[in-house]
Structures are given as C-alpha cells and as structure tokens.
N, C-alpha and C positions, 0 to 999 in steps of 0.2 A: 166618692168616687168610686171606691171600690163595691161601693152596694151597689150604685147603677150598674157596674160591669156584670156584678154575679145577676143582678136581675136580667140584665140584656141577654145574658150568656144563658141562664134557667137552669143551668146545672149545679144544684145542690152538693153534690160531692166533690166538684172543682171549687165551689168556693170554700166547703169545711177545710178541703188542703190548704186553701188561701188563708184560711183562718188560723190553720195548726201554725203555719209558717209565721205568721205575726208574732204567735204566744206559743214555740214549740213547748210542746210536751213530750220530756224522757221517761221511762220506766229504767229506774234504777237497776245497777248489778244487786244480784242474790233476792231478786224478786223471784216469787216461789212461779211454776208454770206447771201445771196439771198435763200430765203426757200419757196417753193411753197408748196401748200395743194395737196396731190394725189390725192384725192375725196373729195367730199362735206363734209364739216364738220357745223352740225347744232346745232343750243341750244334746239333743240326739243326732242331729245334724250340722253344728256347728264348731268352728275351732275359734281360737282366740284370734283377734284381726277383724274378723267378718263385723260387716257392718250392719244393722239392723235400721227399719224404718218403722216410725211412731209418729204420733200427731198429737197436737195440743186439743185437750180435749173441751176445755172452756175457754172464751174470749178473755182476754186479759188489759184490763181496763188500768187506767193511770189520769185523775183528774178529770173524768168525764170524755177519755180520747181513748179509743180504741188501739190497741198498740199491737197488740198479737191476736189476730183472728183464731176463732175455733179451726181445726182442720187444718193448720199451717205444719208441713211436714218437719220432724224433728230427726235426725240422725243420731243413733249411739252406736259403739263399738263393743265387742266382745271384747272385755281385757283379762277375765279368768275363767277358767271352766274345768270341772271336774265331771267324770264320767261316773255313772252310778256303777257300783262296787259289790263284791260278793258281803255276806253277811249282814244283807240291807242295808248297805250304804246308800243313799241318795244322790243324784247329781245336783249340781250347783253350776250357777254362772253369774257374772257380776256384766252389766250392761252400763257404761260409762258416756253421757251424755256429752255429745260433741257439740251441735249446733240447730238453729230452728230456722227456716227461710220466712221471710216476712216480705212481701213486696218483691220479690227476686233476690232479696239479698239476705246471705246467712250472717246470722249473730252467733257468737260462742256461749254455750250453758256448759254449766258444771253441775254435777251430782251423780251418785253413782246407785244404781238398785242391783241388789241379789235376790236370786229367785234360785229359792231350792226345791227339789223332788219329793214325796211325800216317800219316807222310810218304809221299809219292811220292819215293823216291832218283831213279830212274830218270828221273822228268820232268825233276828240278833237273837231273843229269847232261846229260840231251839240253838242256838250256836249253828245254825245250818250255813255251809260255804257254798252250795249250790243255789238259793235262793238271792238272788240278788235286789237292791232299790230300784226307784223309780226316774224316770228322766226329770229333770225339772222342764216346767212349762208356764211360760208367760201367756195366759191364756187371753186372745181377745176380748180388746174391754175395759182388760186390767190396768186401774189407772195407779199411777206413780207420782212424784214430785221431781221435776228437775229446777236449777236457778240458774238466773241471767247469770252470764259471768261478765258481762259490761253492759253499760248503759245503751237501751235500743231507744231510739227517736220515733214519736207516734206515726202514724200513717195517714188517719183521718179523725177529725174530730166529730162525735156525734152529741155533742152537748148542744141545750137550745141557742144559747149566743152564739154560736158558730156559724149559722146561716144555714144550717141543713136540717131535714127532721131526723130523728135518731134513724129510724127506718131506712131513707135512703141513704145518709152516709153508712151505715152499718151495712147495708148490701153494696155498695161501692167497695169498702174493706173487704168484705167476704170474696166479692168477685176478684179484687188485687191478689189474695190467698189463694184463690181457685187458679187464677192464671200462671201463679208461681209455682203450681204443681200441688196446693193445698187440696183437701178434701171437705166436701159439705161438714 
C-alpha cells in the first residue's frame, strides 16, 4: 500500500521521509560535527557573550541517512577573551558551541575552540614595552570540531532501500537546510 502511494505521489523525498519514520535513525550524542567559520572571526571587536555564526562543513550521516546537511547554521558564544598586550602578548578567545539548526529545529551542541593570535616573539626577546602582539583571528573556512550534546533524529533517508535516489533525497535534505537558514 505504501509503495503504491509513493508511486502515485511520485515524490521521492516524501517517500524517503515516510521510510525514515518507519525505521527512525538517530545521530547519537557526542558525535563529531565539523564546523567552519563563514567569515573571519576576530578578537579585535568582540566581547564575552557575543554570538558568532558558523556552519556545518560536511554532511553528517548515520546508517545511510542524512541527519545534518552541510551548510546547516551553527551558533557559538564567545565565552572568554583577552586582548593583545604589550611585550608581544597575543590576543586569545574561546568559542563555546551552542546549537545547530536542522530543518528549522535547534539541537544542542557542545565543545569549545580556542583561537590564539600570533605573538610578537621579537618584542618579547628584546623586552620592548611598546610592541604588542596580534589579534586572534579564526579565518573564514577554518574547520574545527563540535559535538552533538543530544541525540538528533534523521531528516531524510538517502539509502537505496528508502525509495528515493541518493541524489533526490540529498537535494531534499539540502533544500530543507537552506530553508531553515543554512547555506550551500
């Protein structure tokens, strides 16, 4: 009966979603999620408590099912920051990962990334009180790891047994991620 409905409707992604609901796949907590800075994040104009936007850099798949599409938005908070100082001391900051948005729903992330600026070793060696270190900059495209804090249910199945081609189900999942604020 379900196969007939899928054939009548002809929507592979819809059938894939129905198949996933029959055999739910969940991404377990503590799964690594590769995250990338979309724009440069600099210590120069930030303060503790600022929210930074990043995105997932690679699809996260569990048992042949797309759970978190590449481009899904990630939210992180600046939880610690030092400015650059004299004698070549560089600036530093910590980003604590808060959440990833998948299909319009936010799921908690955990983990932290520390970014350090390059120190000015020459100034430190010479004992100069006038020369300062450099700002800390997480460059656009720099990849770091975050971790899922909670289990995340699958969005769209794209395995062969789900009734949809990998490409059509993948595209449906990507469209859902983009609609929820993600990027390509």
